[in-house]
C-alpha positions in Angstrom: 9.4 -2.2 -15.2 12.0 -0.3 -13.0 13.0 -2.4 -10.0 11.2 -5.2 -11.2 13.1 -8.0 -9.2 12.8 -5.5 -6.3 9.5 -5.1 -6.4 8.8 -8.9 -6.6 10.7 -9.6 -3.8 8.8 -7.0 -1.7 5.6 -8.2 -2.9 6.5 -11.9 -2.0 7.6 -10.5 1.5 4.1 -8.7 1.9 2.2 -12.0 1.7 3.5 -13.2 5.1 1.7 -10.1 6.6 -1.9 -10.7 5.5 -4.3 -11.2 7.9 -5.4 -14.5 8.8 -9.0 -15.3 10.0 -12.7 -15.7 9.2 -13.3 -12.1 8.2 -9.9 -11.0 7.1 -10.1 -7.7 5.3 -7.3 -5.9 3.2 -7.0 -2.8 1.3 -4.9 -2.4 -1.6 -3.5 0.5 -3.0 -2.8 0.9 -6.9 0.6 1.1 -6.9 3.0 -1.4 -8.9 4.7 -3.1 -6.3 1.1 -3.5 -4.3 -0.2 -4.6 -7.7 1.9 -7.7 -7.5 1.2 -8.6 -4.2 -2.8 -8.7 -5.9 -0.6 -11.0 -8.1 0.3 -13.5 -5.3 -3.1 -13.3 -3.2 -3.6 -17.0 -2.2 -7.3 -17.6 -3.3 -8.6 -18.4 -0.1 -6.5 -16.5 2.4 -8.4 -13.0 2.3 -12.2 -12.8 2.5 -12.8 -9.4 1.5 -10.4 -7.0 -0.4 -10.9 -3.4 -0.7 -9.0 -1.5 -3.8 -9.4 1.6 -5.8 -7.2 -0.1 -8.6 -9.0 -1.3 -11.6 -6.7 -3.6 -12.6 -6.1 -5.4 -9.0 -10.3 -5.8 -8.4 -10.3 -7.3 -12.0 -7.4 -9.8 -10.9 -8.7 -10.8 -7.6 -12.2 -10.9 -8.7 -11.3 -13.3 -10.9 -9.2 -15.8 -9.7 -10.1 -15.6 -6.1 -13.3 -16.3 -3.7 -12.6 -13.2 -1.9 -15.2 -10.6 -1.9 -14.0 -7.5 -4.0 -14.8 -4.0 -3.1 -13.8 -1.7 -5.9 -14.1 1.9 -4.4 -15.2 4.3 -6.6 -14.5 7.7 -8.2 -12.5 9.4 -10.9 -10.1 7.0 -12.5 -6.4 8.7 -13.4 -5.5 7.2 -16.3 -2.0 6.4 -15.7 -2.6 4.6 -12.4 -5.9 2.9 -13.2 -7.0 4.5 -9.8 -9.9 5.9 -8.7 -9.4 9.1 -6.6 -11.6 12.2 -5.5 -14.0 12.9 -3.0 -16.3 9.9 -3.3 -13.5 7.8 -3.0 -12.0 9.4 0.2 -15.4 9.8 1.8 -16.2 5.9 1.2 -12.9 5.2 2.6 -13.7 7.2 5.4 -16.6 5.0 6.3 -14.4 1.7 6.1 -12.2 -0.1 9.0 -9.9 -3.0 7.5 -7.6 -5.2 9.1 -4.5 -4.3 6.8 -3.6 -1.7 4.1 -1.1 -2.2 2.1 0.2 1.4 0.3 2.8 2.4 -2.1 5.1 5.6 -2.3 6.8 7.4 -4.6 8.8 8.8 -2.0 9.9 8.7 1.8 12.0 10.6 4.6 11.9 10.5 8.1 11.2 14.4 8.0 8.4 14.2 5.3 6.8 10.9 5.7 5.4 8.8 2.6 4.7 11.2 0.0 3.2 11.4 -3.8 3.3 14.2 -6.5 -0.6 13.6 -6.9 -3.0 15.3 -4.5 -5.8 13.4 -5.5 -3.7 10.3 -5.1 -2.4 11.5 -1.9 -5.7 12.6 0.0 -6.9 8.9 -1.0 -3.9 7.3 0.2 -3.9 9.4 3.7 -7.8 8.0 3.9 -6.6 4.2 3.1 -3.9 4.9 6.4 -6.7 6.4 8.5 -9.2 3.5 7.7 -6.6 0.2 8.6 -5.9 -1.4 11.7 -2.2 -1.7 10.5 -0.5 0.0 7.7 2.2 -1.7 5.5 4.1 0.4 2.9 5.5 -1.6 0.3 8.4 0.5 -1.6 11.6 -0.2 -3.1 14.9 1.6 -1.5 15.1 3.7 -4.8 12.2 5.5 -3.0 14.1 6.6 0.0 15.0 10.0 0.3 12.6 11.6 -2.0 10.1 14.1 -1.0 7.1 14.5 -3.2 4.6 17.4 -3.1 1.7 15.7 -1.0 2.7 13.9 2.5 0.3 11.2 2.9 1.4 9.3 6.1 3.8 10.5 8.6 6.5 7.6 9.7 4.9 7.1 13.0 1.4 6.5 11.1 3.0 3.3 9.5 3.6 -0.1 11.4 5.7 -1.8 8.5 7.8 -0.5 5.8 9.1 -3.6 3.5 11.4 -2.7 1.3 14.9 -4.4 -0.8 18.2 -5.5 0.6 19.7 -2.3 -0.7 18.0 -0.1 2.2 20.7 2.1 3.6 21.4 0.5 7.1 21.6 3.8 9.1 17.9 4.8 7.6 16.8 1.4 8.6 18.0 2.2 12.2 16.3 5.7 12.4 13.0 4.4 11.2 13.3 1.3 13.8 13.9 4.3 16.6 11.0 6.0 14.9 8.9 2.7 16.2 8.3 1.3 12.6 9.2 -2.5 11.6 11.4 -2.2 8.7 11.7 -5.6 6.5 14.3 -6.2 4.0 13.1 -8.4 1.1 
């Protein structure tokens, strides 16, 4: 896979941001880096996992005590992600502690973006239902702007990226109020 080592390190760093507590709820997006976090999820750490990703739901439900809520909708073949109005409506009614979301690209101006409008709408709903939003994206995504912006930089609490992320870019994001973690 593209950037496999970086994605693995980002996922490992993300484990530290899982919520603690009796009723900890986590939302996991359908991205590849977020998928690696799903593989690393400590079995007893989270009470409820909400996801729109078939693979993530299967992975977690088979090896964890967490309750898995698969958000339904039309399934996109490439990403195995449920998308569409049913998915967005279900997410609008939820409140989760932390959402881990992937992005195809991000810049300070356009925010976090994806080329697919249906995926963008779901990601926007994920950002909207979370108390804390953490984006997992390797540094190669920085500087790319795709059709649909699903979150402004100020909508995101933490960006976990890799060590090749430019220092000047990190500084400008920190000034906008986002915590930037280099894995």
